[in-house]
C-alpha positions in Angstrom: 103.9 111.0 102.0 106.6 112.1 99.6 109.7 110.3 98.6 112.7 112.7 99.4 115.7 112.5 97.6 119.2 113.9 97.5 120.3 112.8 94.0 121.1 116.3 92.8 123.5 116.7 95.8 125.3 113.3 95.3 125.4 113.7 91.7 127.1 117.1 92.1 129.8 115.5 94.4 130.9 113.4 91.6 130.7 116.2 89.1 128.2 114.4 86.8 125.4 116.3 84.8 121.9 114.9 84.4 122.6 113.6 80.8 125.7 111.7 81.9 123.9 110.3 85.0 121.0 109.1 82.8 123.4 107.4 80.5 125.2 105.7 83.4 122.0 104.3 84.8 120.0 103.7 81.5 117.5 106.4 81.5 117.0 109.9 79.9 118.1 113.1 81.2 114.4 114.1 81.7 113.9 111.1 84.0 116.8 112.1 86.1 115.5 115.7 86.3 112.0 114.4 87.2 113.5 112.4 90.1 115.3 115.4 91.4 112.3 117.7 91.4 110.3 114.8 93.2 107.9 114.4 90.1 108.9 110.8 89.6 109.6 108.0 91.9 112.2 105.6 90.6 111.6 101.9 90.6 113.7 99.8 93.1 115.9 98.6 90.2 116.6 102.2 89.1 117.2 103.4 92.7 119.8 100.5 93.1 121.6 101.5 89.9 121.7 105.1 91.0 123.1 104.1 94.3 125.7 101.8 92.7 126.8 104.6 90.4 127.2 107.1 93.2 128.8 104.4 95.4 126.4 105.0 98.4 123.3 103.1 99.8 119.7 103.7 98.5 119.0 105.1 102.0 121.6 107.8 101.5 119.8 109.1 98.5 116.3 108.4 99.1 114.0 108.6 102.2 110.4 108.4 102.8 108.7 111.1 104.8 105.3 110.5 106.4 102.8 113.3 106.6 
């Protein structure tokens, strides 16, 4: 039951790299990379910060897919 995310796609739309995105939401570049690869599920707080920076809803970026 993986968490599907479109973070890389939305980040590219605003022309921000992983390092810049990390600074905007208060995490490292590595954390952004792990989220994009699906190796790390962000906390609700972090997901909300990411959505706010990208000016979209959390549901636009993250979705839950059942097996």
